[in-house]
C-alpha positions as CSV (number, residue, x, y, z in Angstrom):
1,M,0.0,0.0,0.0
2,N,1.3,3.5,-0.9
3,Y,1.0,6.0,1.9
4,D,2.4,9.4,3.0
5,I,2.7,8.7,6.8
6,G,2.5,5.4,8.6
7,I,1.4,5.2,12.3
8,S,2.6,2.2,14.3
9,Y,1.5,1.9,17.9
10,I,1.6,-0.8,20.6
11,E,-1.7,-2.7,20.7
12,D,-2.6,-2.0,24.3
13,L,-2.9,1.8,23.8
14,P,-6.5,3.1,23.9
15,E,-7.7,3.5,20.3
16,H,-8.8,7.1,20.8
17,V,-5.2,8.2,21.4
18,I,-4.5,7.4,17.8
19,S,-7.8,7.9,16.0
20,D,-8.1,11.6,16.5
21,F,-4.6,12.2,15.2
22,V,-5.1,10.0,12.2
23,Q,-8.4,11.7,11.4
24,E,-6.7,15.1,11.5
25,L,-4.0,14.0,9.1
26,R,-6.6,12.5,6.7
27,E,-8.6,15.7,6.7
28,A,-5.4,17.4,5.6
29,N,-5.3,15.1,2.6
30,V,-2.6,12.9,4.0
31,T,-2.7,9.2,3.1
32,V,-2.2,7.4,6.4
33,N,-1.5,3.7,7.1
34,V,-2.2,2.6,10.6
35,E,-1.1,-0.6,12.2
36,S,-0.8,-1.9,15.8
37,R,2.1,-4.1,17.0
38,P,2.6,-6.3,20.1
39,N,3.9,-4.7,23.2
40,E,6.8,-7.1,23.6
41,P,10.3,-7.1,25.1
42,F,13.2,-5.8,23.1
43,M,16.9,-6.7,23.5
44,A,18.0,-3.1,23.2
45,L,19.2,-0.2,25.3
46,E,16.2,1.5,26.8
47,W,16.4,4.8,25.0
48,A,16.7,3.0,21.6
49,I,13.6,0.8,22.1
50,P,10.8,1.7,19.7
51,A,8.4,4.3,21.1
52,A,4.8,3.4,21.9
53,I,3.7,5.5,18.9
54,I,5.9,5.9,15.8
55,A,5.1,8.3,12.9
56,Y,6.8,7.1,9.8
57,L,7.4,9.6,7.0
58,A,7.5,7.6,3.8
59,K,10.1,8.4,1.2
60,P,7.7,9.5,-1.5
61,Y,6.3,12.0,1.0
62,I,9.8,13.3,1.7
63,D,10.5,13.6,-2.0
64,G,7.5,15.9,-2.1
65,L,9.3,18.4,0.1
66,L,11.3,19.4,-3.0
67,K,8.2,20.7,-4.7
68,E,7.3,24.3,-4.2
69,A,3.6,23.7,-4.5
70,A,3.7,21.4,-1.4
71,K,5.0,24.0,1.0
72,D,1.6,25.1,2.4
73,H,0.5,21.5,2.8
74,Y,3.7,20.6,4.7
75,A,3.1,23.5,7.0
76,V,-0.2,22.0,8.0
77,V,1.2,18.6,8.5
78,K,4.1,19.9,10.6
79,E,1.7,21.7,12.9
80,K,-0.4,18.6,13.4
81,L,2.7,16.5,14.1
82,S,3.9,19.1,16.5
83,K,0.7,19.3,18.5
84,F,0.5,15.5,18.7
85,A,4.1,15.3,19.9
86,Q,3.4,17.9,22.5
87,R,0.5,15.9,23.9
88,I,1.8,12.4,23.7
89,S,5.5,12.9,24.6
90,K,4.5,14.1,28.0
91,A,2.4,11.0,28.7
92,K,3.9,8.3,30.9
93,Q,4.2,5.0,29.1
94,I,5.6,1.7,30.4
95,R,8.3,0.3,28.3
96,I,9.2,-3.4,28.4
97,V,12.7,-4.7,28.0
98,S,13.9,-8.3,27.9
99,S,14.1,-9.9,31.3
100,Q,17.6,-11.0,30.3
101,S,18.8,-7.4,30.3
102,P,17.3,-5.7,33.4
103,N,20.3,-3.4,33.7
104,K,19.3,-1.6,30.5
105,L,16.6,0.2,32.3
106,R,17.5,3.8,33.3
107,K,15.3,5.7,35.7
108,D,16.8,8.9,34.5
109,N,16.4,8.0,30.8
110,P,15.6,11.4,29.1
111,V,14.2,10.0,25.9
112,S,10.5,9.9,25.5
113,N,9.2,6.4,25.3
114,S,5.8,7.7,24.0
115,F,6.5,9.1,20.5
116,S,9.2,9.2,17.8
117,I,9.5,9.9,14.1
118,W,11.1,7.5,11.7
119,S,12.0,7.8,8.0
120,Q,14.5,6.4,5.6
121,T,17.6,7.7,3.8
122,I,17.8,7.7,0.0
123,D,20.0,4.6,0.2
124,G,17.5,2.8,2.4
125,R,18.9,3.3,5.9
126,P,16.4,3.7,8.7
127,L,16.3,7.1,10.3
128,K,15.0,7.4,13.9
129,F,14.3,10.8,15.4
130,L,14.0,10.4,19.2
131,F,12.5,13.1,21.3
132,F,13.3,14.0,24.9
133,G,10.4,13.9,27.3
134,D,9.1,16.5,29.7
135,R,9.9,19.5,27.5
136,D,7.9,22.6,26.8
137,D,5.7,23.0,23.7
138,D,8.2,25.1,21.9
139,Y,10.7,22.3,22.1
140,Y,8.5,19.9,20.1
141,E,7.6,22.6,17.6
142,R,11.3,23.2,17.0
143,C,12.1,19.5,16.8
144,I,9.4,18.8,14.2
145,D,10.3,21.8,12.1
146,E,13.9,20.7,12.1
147,V,13.0,17.1,11.2
148,F,11.6,18.4,7.9
149,N,14.6,20.7,7.4
150,V,17.2,17.9,7.7
151,L,15.1,15.6,5.5
152,L,14.8,18.3,2.9
153,N,18.6,18.8,3.0
154,H,19.1,15.1,2.7
155,A,16.8,14.9,-0.3
156,K,18.6,17.8,-2.0
157,E,22.2,17.1,-1.2
158,F,22.6,13.3,-0.8
159,P,25.2,11.9,-0.5
160,N,26.9,15.1,0.7
161,D,24.1,16.1,3.0
162,Y,24.2,16.8,6.7
163,I,22.8,13.5,8.0
164,S,25.0,11.4,5.8
165,S,28.2,13.3,6.6
166,Q,27.5,13.3,10.4
167,A,26.5,9.6,10.5
168,G,29.7,8.8,8.6
169,R,31.8,10.3,11.4
170,L,30.4,8.0,14.1
171,V,33.0,5.6,15.4
172,R,30.5,2.8,15.9
173,K,28.8,2.1,12.6
174,S,25.2,1.0,12.4
175,R,22.8,0.6,9.5
176,E,20.1,2.4,11.6
177,I,20.8,6.1,12.2
178,Y,19.5,7.3,15.6
179,L,19.2,11.1,16.0
180,L,18.7,13.2,19.1
181,F,17.9,16.9,19.1
182,D,20.7,19.2,20.3
183,E,18.9,22.1,21.9
184,S,21.9,24.4,22.0
185,A,22.7,23.8,18.3
186,K,19.0,23.6,17.5
187,T,19.5,20.7,15.2
188,W,19.2,16.9,15.1
189,K,22.4,15.0,15.4
190,P,23.2,11.3,14.5
191,V,24.4,9.6,17.7
192,D,26.3,6.5,18.7
193,I,23.9,3.6,19.3
194,V,25.4,2.7,22.7
195,S,26.4,5.9,24.3
196,G,24.1,8.4,22.6
197,I,27.1,10.7,21.9
198,P,27.1,12.6,18.6
199,A,30.0,12.4,16.1
200,D,31.2,15.8,17.2
201,G,31.5,14.7,20.8
202,S,29.0,17.1,22.2
203,D,26.7,16.1,25.1
204,A,23.5,14.2,24.1
205,L,22.2,11.6,26.6
């Protein structure tokens, strides 16, 4: 099925948490694919475990960023994503990890386990934009706006774009590219999968 935005959520979430958001997107003429998934253990560091709700920006949708006629439409979508992120990222969700790795739980984990945005690079690598929890509304607005900015840069400049160049500098290589928002630099930074440290060595997790 072709779609613009995919919504993946853990199956034990109340349906209304998702349905209103999906309806808003569809009213904005966005083709949305919705699917639930089991709430099951993951063998992963806690901050890197998939969020309860994932908004996936499909590659054809990102390609549309390059079209001048789409600018007004993307402004509407960014606003709706931002408002949803503001609501859901402040919610308290229980995240399950494998019983074989109890030490991976961090009580001070700053990454929201409620919402994240995923996409894909031009050469097929997963992109995972992870939000911090308990931030003000302006934070989520800036984050969403910058998601679109870095994806637009990627679409225009690949393979010499910002995401590709920064990911290439990471010491520990991974097919999946995890990104955290650097509030001081006001941009997303690809980070090391284990430590959460960006390629430039600045603080992240």
